N, C-alpha and C positions, 0 to 999 in steps of 0.2 A: 365508486375506488376499486373494487373486484376486476373492473374491467381497466383500468390503467393500471393496476400491476400486471395484469395479462402483459399488456403492451410494453412496459418497462423489461418485463424477466425476458418477451423475445428479441427485445431489440437490441438487450445487452447479448444475449448469446450471435443476433448476428454480426453487433458491430464486432466482436472475438472475432468472430469468424473472417470479418471484412479487412480487420486490423490484422492478422496472422498471414491473408491470402495478399492483401499488397504490399507488406517488407516483404515476401518472397518476389512477388513481382518486380520490386525494386529492386532490391538485390540482383536479381536475373538480368535485368537491363543493368543501366551506369546507372548508380546512385548520384554522383557528383555530376553531370551532366545534367539527371531529373531535376535537382537541387537548381542547379541554375536556371533552367527553363520556366522554374516557378517563382523564380525571383524575379522574372521579367513582368509579371504579370499585373498589371497597374490596375488599384482598386476600382475605380472609374468604371472599366470595363468589366472586372467583378460582376461590381452595381448592377453591370446593362442584362450580367447574361442570366444572373439571379430575377433580375427582375422581368427580364420574356418567360424565365421560366413559370415563374408566379400569375403571369397573366395568360400563360397556356394554361393554367388548370382555374381561370378565373373562366374562361371559352368553356372548358368542359366542366364544370359547374352549372354554367346555361342548359349544355346538354343532358344533364342532371333532370333538372328543371324543367323541362322540354318534354321529356321521358315520364314524368310523373304527371305531368300537365293531361298529358295524352290518357292516362287512367286515369284524369277525373279528379286528381290530387293535387290543390295549391296549395304551396305554401311560401310567403314572402322571401324577396332575393336575398336578401342579409340571410336569414337564419340556412336557406339550400345553402348559399357558399361556405358557412360554417362548418356543415354536417358534412358539404362533398370536402371539404379541406381535411376535416377530422376523418374519414376515411382512410386517408394516405399516413398514416399514420401504422398502416398494417397494409400496404401497398408492395412489402418486400417481401412481403408471405409467399409460397411458393405458389406459381402460376398467379399473383394476386391474390388469392379468393380472401384474406383478410380484410378486405374493403367491404365484406359481406356485412361486417359490423355494422355499418352507417342501417342494415334494416332496424337496428335496436334501438339508435338516436331517433328513426323516423319514427317507429312505433312509439316512442316516449312523450318524445314531444308534439308529435302532431296524429297520432291516431291511427297512419298509415299503417294497412292489414301487412302484416309480414309477408304473405304471398305476393301483391303488387312491389313493393318494394324491393323484392329477392327478383322477382322479375327485370325491375330495370337495372338492377345492378348488374346482374348476367350480361345483358345488354347492353351497357354500358362497356364491358368487356371485352362482344362480340364485336361494336365499332371500333375498339381500339386497336382490334386485328386487322379488321376491314378497312381500315385508314392507310395502316402500314402495311398490309397487302399493295392496294393500291397505289401508295407514292414508289415504293420499292418496281412495282410493274411498269408506272410511269419513267422513271430512273434508268429500266433494263432499254431503253429504246437510245437510248445516249450513251451509257456504261454498261459493258458488256461484263456479266458475274458469273461464272458458275453456282459459286457458292451462294451467291442472293437467288440466283436461277430455281436451286434445289429447294430454298426458304419458301420461294412464289410458288412451288406444286403443293406444299408440306400445306401453307397455310389456307391456299387455296382449297384443298381437298377439304381441311378443316371448316372451313367455312361454309361450305356447300353441304358439308355430313351436318352440320348443326343446326341449320338453315331447313334441312328436311326436317329434322326430327322437333325441331321449335314450331311448325308448321302442323303437325302435330299437338292435337291436344293435349294430350296424353305425357307431353313431355314437361308439363307443370308437376306433373308428381312426380318424373324421375327427377326431376331437378332438386324439389324437395327431400326428396328422400338422401340427396348428397350433400346438400346444404345443411340439413339437421343433424349430422356428424362432425360439425365445425363447432366448438366449445363457443357457448357465451350464446350464439344464436339458437341454440336445439330448446333453451329453456323456452325463448320465445315466441318460438311458433304457434300457430295455432293447427288444430286436429283437421281441422276443413279447411282443403287447400285448392278447392274447385274454382278456378279463376282463368278466364278470358285472356290474362296479361300478355302472355305471351301473342296470341293469335293479334290482339292489338297492337304490339309495339314492331310486328311485321310486317306490317299492311306498307305497299308500294310508298304512300305519303309519309308517316313516320319514319320509314328505313331510310327515307333519301331526308330528312331533316337531322335525323342522328347520325350519318355518314357524313353531311357537311361540318356538321360540328365537330366532326371529331378531326375531320381533315384540315381544317381550322387551327383549331388547335394544334393538333402536333406537329402543323408545319408551321406555329410558331416557336415549339421547343425547340424544334430541328434549326430555328436563328437563331436560337440561343445555342447552339453546339455550331453553329455557323460561327458565329462570334467569337468564341471560346478557343477557334481553332487559330482566326484571324492573331487574336491576343498571343500565341505562341508563333507567329509569321508564319503559320501555315495555310494555304489556300487552294484548296483543290476542287472548289467552285459548289454554292449550295445543292448542288442536285448530287454527284456525287458526294460529297459529306452526308448526305440525309442518307440516301443506301446504304454509306457504310454505317451509320447509326439505326437505322429499323433492322437492316440485318442481323445487327450482334444484340438488339434487342427481342428480336425474335427467338434466336436460337435462346438465348438465356430464357425465354418465357416457353419455350418447348423443352429447356431442361429439367422445369419443374424445382430449381436451388432456388433456397431463399436471395430475392434480386437477383437470378441469372449470376451470382456472385463465380468466377472464373471464367464460365462459358464465354457469357459476355463481352467482359476484356481480353479475353484470349481472340475469340474471333475478330474482336475489331481491331486489335494490333498487327493479327497477319493481314486484314487486308489495307490498312494504312501501309505496310511493311512494305505489300503485294505495290504499293504504287511509288515507291521509291524512298518511304521516309527510313530514317535512323532508329535501329528499336528506340533509343532514350527518349526522339521524340515523339513518334508513336504511344508510349508509354506513358507519355507527361499527358497527352492529347486524350488518351484513355481515361487517366487517375482525374483529371480537371474535369473532365467531362460527367462522369458517373457524381462525383463529388457536387456538383452543382444545377445535376438533375433529379436525378434517381433519392441520391442521400438528403439531399435539401429538400425534396419534396417531404420524405420522413418525417425528418425534423418541424417541416412547418406541420406534417399530422396531429404530430405528436401535442404541439402548443396548443392547435385547438382543439384537441378531446380533454386536456386540462382544464380550458375555457367552458365545455359543455357541463361537464361532472359538476365545476365551481359552480354555477348554474342551478346545477339539479341539485345538490345536497342546500344550496342557500334555498330554494324553492321548499325542502321538506322541516 
């Protein structure tokens, strides 16, 4: 219950921040036109968008299972899915570090050592950045964008730098010290964190599999965004929409603000207006996309977290 209360407190503060930002965001645009755009949305298409988002997370849960398998930790598919989804409850923490709460669930339910689960969760975040960078790189050859290229350079430097550090086994100790500062996780960390987990997860075979799972999952996610654009009668093409989507997400993550709030939306709005869209249309697209991806995932995560904690109470 302590974990759930923590999530609720964080969630309420984030929701308050989101509401205030979106009110200002909408007021700056055209309120009446945005309202008219949202009236165009048909329920069946909204369900399709949410289904695709949910499907993308199912694919990413397979990535989590595969990473655990690489470290010799095998857990049933259903429980793996539940734990992965529960981690989404804190996906909107700065940099998504709240997802490390999954290490507690993995330890409590399957006695998986925290040093292994932390390595897995860290590599999930790494593969997310790697996949997003790859998709932007491919899109650049078709649609030039100085904003996207700048992000591509920054993310590439980060990816290379982190990879070099990871290949050094001392990186496990460095990561442990950083993660130990996160509330709830610190009290569950072991004293001995000697592990080759990072080294194992970064061999060529495991890196390739993680990268492919990530690409597949995020391509489904961007397909959901593409459908959201079509719902509002905007078709910029799947590739260009993916570029705009991942560029805005990337800058949002780099901002280290909860959910990238403000930065994500502003970048996306700017890039869409550059494509000749009216501000009200761009703002409507950004809000619809954010509600059906990031915030929908957060709500899913809270639901699965309640399920885990309920089962834990029943078992005691």
